[in-house]
C-alpha positions in Angstrom: 30.7 -6.1 -16.6 27.1 -5.2 -16.1 26.2 -2.1 -14.2 25.0 -2.7 -10.6 21.4 -2.2 -9.7 21.1 0.9 -7.6 18.6 0.6 -4.8 17.1 3.0 -2.3 15.6 1.6 0.9 12.6 3.3 2.5 11.3 2.1 5.9 10.5 3.8 9.2 11.8 0.8 11.2 15.6 1.0 11.8 16.0 -2.8 12.1 14.1 -3.4 8.9 16.2 -0.9 7.1 19.4 -2.5 8.5 18.3 -6.0 7.4 17.5 -4.8 3.9 20.6 -2.6 3.5 22.9 -5.4 4.6 21.2 -7.9 2.2 21.5 -5.5 -0.7 25.1 -4.5 0.1 26.0 -8.2 0.1 24.9 -8.8 -3.5 27.5 -8.5 -6.3 25.0 -7.1 -8.7 23.4 -4.5 -6.4 24.6 -1.3 -4.6 22.8 0.7 -1.9 22.5 4.4 -2.8 20.6 5.5 0.3 18.1 4.8 3.0 15.1 6.9 4.2 12.7 6.7 7.1 9.9 8.8 5.7 8.4 10.1 2.5 10.1 13.4 2.6 13.5 11.8 2.8 12.6 9.3 0.2 11.7 11.9 -2.4 14.8 14.0 -1.6 17.1 11.0 -1.9 15.4 9.9 -5.1 16.0 13.3 -6.7 19.6 13.1 -5.6 20.5 9.6 -6.6 17.9 8.5 -9.2 18.0 4.9 -8.1 17.0 2.0 -10.4 14.6 0.4 -7.8 13.1 1.6 -4.5 12.0 -0.8 -1.8 9.2 1.0 0.1 7.5 0.2 3.3 3.7 0.4 2.8 2.7 1.6 6.3 4.6 4.6 7.6 3.7 7.6 9.8 2.2 10.4 7.8 2.2 9.5 4.1 2.0 5.8 3.4 4.0 4.0 0.7 1.3 4.2 -1.9 1.0 7.9 -1.5 4.8 8.4 -1.7 5.0 6.1 -4.7 2.3 8.2 -6.5 4.3 11.4 -5.8 7.5 9.8 -7.1 5.8 8.6 -10.2 4.3 12.0 -10.9 7.8 13.6 -10.8 9.7 10.6 -12.2 7.4 8.5 -14.5 10.0 5.8 -14.9 10.4 5.2 -11.1 10.3 1.6 -10.2 9.0 0.9 -6.7 8.3 -2.4 -4.9 6.1 -2.0 -1.8 6.9 -4.2 1.3 4.0 -4.8 3.6 2.2 -6.7 6.3 -1.1 -5.7 4.7 -2.4 -8.1 2.0 -6.0 -6.8 1.8 -7.3 -6.3 -1.8 -7.9 -2.6 -1.2 -4.2 -2.0 -0.2 -3.1 -3.9 -3.2 -5.4 -1.9 -5.4 -4.1 1.4 -4.0 -0.5 0.2 -4.6 -1.2 -0.6 -8.3 -3.1 2.6 -8.8 -0.1 4.5 -7.4 2.2 2.9 -10.0 4.0 0.3 -7.9 5.9 -2.3 -9.9 5.6 -4.9 -7.2 4.0 -5.8 -3.9 5.8 -8.2 -1.5 4.9 -9.4 2.0 7.4 -8.6 4.7 7.3 -12.2 5.7 8.9 -13.2 2.4 12.5 -14.6 2.4 15.3 -12.1 1.7 16.2 -14.1 -1.4 12.7 -13.7 -2.8 12.9 -9.9 -2.3 16.3 -9.6 -3.9 14.9 -11.6 -6.9 12.0 -9.2 -7.1 14.4 -6.3 -7.2 16.2 -7.9 -10.1 13.0 -8.6 -12.0 11.6 -5.1 -11.5 15.0 -3.7 -12.7 14.6 -5.8 -15.8 11.3 -4.1 -16.5 9.0 -6.7 -15.1 6.2 -6.4 -12.5 5.9 -8.7 -9.6 2.7 -9.7 -7.8 2.5 -13.2 -6.3 -0.4 -15.5 -7.3 -2.2 -14.7 -4.1 -1.8 -10.9 -4.6 -2.8 -11.2 -8.2 -6.0 -13.0 -7.3 -6.9 -10.4 -4.8 -6.2 -7.6 -7.3 -8.5 -9.3 -9.8 -11.2 -9.6 -7.2 -11.0 -5.9 -6.4 -11.1 -4.9 -10.0 -14.4 -6.7 -10.4 -16.1 -4.8 -7.5 -17.9 -1.6 -7.4 -15.9 1.0 -5.5 -17.3 2.7 -2.4 -17.9 6.4 -2.8 -15.8 8.8 -0.6 -18.9 9.4 1.6 -19.6 5.6 1.9 -16.0 5.1 2.9 -16.4 7.8 5.6 -19.5 6.1 7.0 -17.8 2.7 6.9 -14.8 4.0 8.9 -17.2 5.2 11.5 -19.0 1.9 11.6 -15.6 0.1 12.1 -14.9 2.6 15.0 -18.2 1.5 16.6 -20.3 4.6 16.2 -24.1 4.4 16.0 -26.1 5.9 13.1 -27.0 8.9 15.2 -23.4 9.5 16.1 -22.3 9.1 12.5 -24.9 11.6 11.3 -23.7 14.2 13.9 -20.0 13.7 13.0 -20.6 13.9 9.3 -23.3 16.6 9.4 -26.0 14.6 7.7 -29.4 13.2 8.5 -29.8 9.7 10.0 -31.8 8.8 6.9 -28.9 9.7 4.7 -26.6 7.6 6.9 -28.9 4.6 6.6 -28.9 5.1 2.8 -25.1 5.1 2.7 -25.0 2.0 4.9 -27.5 0.2 2.7 -25.4 0.9 -0.4 -22.2 -0.1 1.4 -23.6 -3.4 2.6 -24.7 -4.1 -1.0 -21.3 -3.3 -2.5 -19.5 -5.4 0.2 -22.1 -8.2 -0.3 -22.7 -8.5 3.5 -25.9 -8.5 5.5 -25.3 -6.2 8.5 -23.0 -3.6 10.1 -20.9 -6.1 12.0 -20.1 -8.1 8.8 -19.4 -4.8 7.0 -16.8 -3.9 9.6 -15.2 -7.4 9.5 -15.1 -7.3 5.7 -13.7 -3.7 5.6 -10.7 -4.7 7.8 -10.2 -8.0 6.0 -10.0 -6.4 2.6 -7.8 -3.5 3.8 -10.5 -0.9 3.1 -10.1 0.3 6.7 -7.3 -0.3 9.1 -7.9 -0.6 12.8 -5.1 2.0 13.5 -6.6 4.6 11.0 
């Protein structure tokens, strides 16, 4: 008899955890080894149980799923994590891949699909749907924003003027304008409004950041 796939569930929403744990517990080839509601618990439980696969919520208070995945992979290079998310912007996907995630699945997916992803990841595969893979390819082809350009872009999305951004980031308005010009070019948009829309669409900036 084959060994069961040992799964750790990480999600800050109790109902989501309940749904996942019940689904996993109902599968003959899987067993639930633990459930966590935040990154600290996730890392502690991973150290304790060494699960085969972790299902990880992407958006959680404090550290998000990509950050927790990165920490796990640094300590446990063979850790296999599938990120579950409502965010499908290319920047979110890129961060997940850079962190070492083995899969990226929408929370709107059917339970059967998620269970099959767990099996595939346990078998050593990676899973990115065609839509996710296309967005990842698009992100790889783009020039990344610098940390300073990203700061300026976040303030643009928040609705601040050039003068306000300059004051908050302790730089001249001329420098702000230069960063904005570079950002518009990298995002391939014509103005600040389009930049804000594109930033949210791609997952570069979230409205609740």
